[in-house]
C-alpha positions as CSV (number, residue, x, y, z in Angstrom):
1,M,125.9,93.2,67.0
2,R,125.5,91.3,70.3
3,H,122.6,92.5,72.4
4,L,122.2,92.1,76.2
5,C,118.7,92.3,77.6
6,V,118.8,94.1,81.0
7,Y,115.9,93.6,83.4
8,C,115.7,96.3,86.1
9,G,113.4,98.5,88.1
10,S,111.4,101.4,86.6
11,G,112.1,103.3,89.9
12,P,115.5,104.4,91.4
13,G,115.3,102.3,94.5
14,R,116.4,103.4,98.0
15,N,120.2,102.8,97.5
16,P,122.0,105.3,95.2
17,A,124.3,102.4,94.3
18,Y,121.5,100.9,92.1
19,M,121.3,103.9,89.8
20,A,125.1,104.2,89.7
21,A,125.3,100.5,88.7
22,A,122.7,101.1,85.9
23,R,124.8,104.0,84.6
24,A,128.0,102.1,84.8
25,L,126.6,99.0,83.1
26,G,125.3,101.1,80.2
27,G,128.8,102.7,79.8
28,H,130.5,99.3,79.8
29,M,128.1,98.0,77.3
30,A,128.6,100.9,74.9
31,D,132.4,100.7,75.3
32,Q,132.4,97.0,74.3
33,G,129.9,97.5,71.4
34,I,127.1,95.6,73.1
35,G,123.6,96.8,72.3
36,L,120.9,97.0,74.9
37,V,117.5,95.4,74.8
38,Y,115.2,96.7,77.6
39,G,111.7,97.5,78.6
40,G,111.5,100.9,76.9
41,G,110.9,103.2,79.8
42,S,112.6,106.4,80.7
43,L,112.3,106.2,84.5
44,G,114.4,104.6,87.2
45,L,117.2,102.1,86.5
46,M,115.6,101.3,83.1
47,G,116.0,104.9,81.9
48,E,119.4,105.3,83.4
49,V,121.0,102.2,81.7
50,A,119.4,103.2,78.4
51,R,120.6,106.8,78.5
52,S,124.0,105.6,79.5
53,V,124.3,103.3,76.4
54,I,123.0,106.1,74.2
55,A,125.5,108.6,75.7
56,G,128.3,106.1,74.9
57,G,127.2,105.8,71.2
58,G,125.6,102.4,71.7
59,H,122.6,100.8,70.2
60,V,119.3,100.6,72.2
61,V,116.2,98.6,71.5
62,G,113.2,99.6,73.7
63,I,110.3,97.2,73.9
64,I,107.2,98.3,75.7
65,P,103.6,97.1,75.8
66,E,101.0,99.7,74.6
67,F,99.3,100.0,78.1
68,L,102.6,101.0,79.7
69,V,103.6,103.7,77.1
70,N,102.4,106.6,79.3
71,K,102.8,104.9,82.7
72,E,106.5,104.2,82.3
73,R,107.1,107.2,80.0
74,M,108.8,105.5,77.1
75,L,112.2,106.8,76.1
76,T,111.9,108.1,72.6
77,E,115.6,108.7,72.0
78,V,116.3,104.9,71.5
79,N,117.5,103.5,68.2
80,E,114.5,101.2,67.9
81,L,111.2,101.5,69.8
82,I,108.9,98.5,69.6
83,V,105.3,98.9,71.0
84,T,103.7,95.5,71.6
85,A,100.1,94.5,72.1
86,S,100.7,92.6,75.4
87,M,103.3,91.8,78.1
88,H,103.6,88.3,76.6
89,E,104.5,89.7,73.2
90,R,107.0,92.1,74.9
91,K,108.8,89.3,76.7
92,M,109.0,87.1,73.6
93,T,110.3,90.0,71.5
94,M,112.9,90.8,74.2
95,F,114.0,87.1,74.1
96,E,114.3,87.0,70.4
97,R,116.3,90.2,70.1
98,S,118.7,89.3,72.9
99,D,121.9,87.2,73.0
100,G,121.8,87.1,76.8
101,F,120.1,88.5,79.9
102,A,121.2,90.5,83.0
103,A,119.2,91.5,86.1
104,L,120.0,94.7,88.0
105,P,117.9,95.5,91.1
106,G,114.2,95.8,90.5
107,G,110.7,94.9,91.7
108,L,108.2,92.1,91.0
109,G,108.4,92.7,87.2
110,T,112.2,92.3,87.2
111,L,111.9,89.2,89.4
112,E,109.2,87.7,87.2
113,E,111.3,88.2,84.0
114,L,114.4,86.8,85.6
115,V,112.7,83.7,86.9
116,E,110.8,83.1,83.7
117,I,114.0,83.3,81.5
118,S,115.8,81.1,84.0
119,T,113.0,78.5,83.9
120,W,113.2,78.4,80.1
121,A,116.9,77.8,80.4
122,Q,116.4,75.1,83.0
123,L,114.0,73.3,80.6
124,D,116.6,73.6,77.8
125,R,114.5,76.1,75.8
126,H,117.5,78.3,75.3
127,A,121.2,78.4,76.1
128,K,121.7,82.2,76.4
129,P,123.7,83.6,79.3
130,I,121.8,84.8,82.4
131,I,123.7,87.1,84.8
132,I,122.4,88.4,88.1
133,C,124.2,91.6,89.1
134,D,124.0,91.5,92.9
135,I,124.6,95.1,93.8
136,D,125.1,95.5,97.6
137,D,123.6,92.0,98.1
138,Y,120.2,93.1,96.6
139,W,119.6,89.6,95.2
140,A,121.0,87.7,98.2
141,P,117.5,86.7,99.5
142,L,116.7,85.2,96.1
143,I,120.0,83.3,95.9
144,T,119.3,82.0,99.4
145,L,115.9,80.8,98.3
146,I,117.3,79.1,95.3
147,N,119.9,77.3,97.4
148,H,117.0,76.3,99.8
149,M,115.1,74.9,96.8
150,R,118.1,72.9,95.8
151,Q,118.6,71.5,99.3
152,E,115.0,70.5,99.5
153,K,115.3,68.7,96.1
154,F,112.9,70.9,94.2
155,I,115.8,71.8,92.0
156,R,117.0,68.3,91.2
157,E,120.0,66.9,89.3
158,G,119.5,67.5,85.7
159,L,117.3,70.6,86.3
160,E,120.0,72.9,87.5
161,L,119.5,76.6,87.2
162,K,121.9,78.1,84.7
163,F,123.0,81.6,85.7
164,D,126.0,83.6,87.0
165,V,126.1,85.9,89.9
166,V,128.4,89.0,89.8
167,K,128.9,92.0,92.1
168,S,129.7,94.8,89.6
169,P,128.5,96.1,86.3
170,G,131.9,95.5,84.7
171,E,131.7,91.8,85.5
172,V,128.3,91.6,83.8
173,V,130.0,92.5,80.5
174,S,133.0,90.2,80.9
175,V,130.9,87.2,82.0
176,F,128.4,87.9,79.1
177,E,131.2,87.8,76.6
178,D,132.9,84.7,78.2
179,R,129.6,82.8,78.2
180,L,128.9,83.7,74.5
181,K,132.3,82.2,73.6
182,Q,131.6,79.0,75.5
183,S,128.1,78.5,74.3
184,T,128.0,76.2,71.2
185,A,124.4,75.0,71.6
186,K,122.0,77.4,69.8
187,V,118.4,76.5,70.7
188,P,116.2,77.6,67.8
189,Q,113.6,80.3,68.6
190,E,110.8,78.8,66.5
191,P,109.9,75.9,68.9
192,I,109.6,78.4,71.7
193,R,107.0,80.4,69.7
194,K,105.0,77.2,69.1
195,T,105.1,75.9,72.7
196,L,104.4,79.0,74.8
């Protein structure tokens, strides 16, 4: 089974469209037989996408560090629940269990995870799809900043960022599947374990 890691907020955000997008993404994933890997919480967008995948009969892997078990109220209805010793172990386990990554709206944690996984791809540590779901232009400031970095030559030729930007949850699933078909380079996981 293919698994998509979804980075998103542990809160609902101000715009109701964010929760609706999380719900819709989970439904699309379940419909297409795509499992979810996510941060293990029951609150906000995280909980909404997970419950939506579960409601559709899909497979959910929740990965949460021990110190966040109570703070983010882990969702116990998932198919697999993995409690890690640290944030670093959580992120590495999420990477290893996923065939690609998508970002819905979220806060600093979501931003940090998205930037880190994009940096690994930029440095050719993996070739897994990365998709930014730009609901109501939520990620527009980040995309503007990345374009500014490119213009200022801090993102240079040969170090291009490898991600797709879509506007709807349905597009996340279709782009994920398209990118998996195109990707022939499988970067092994073991070297990443040794170098991080």
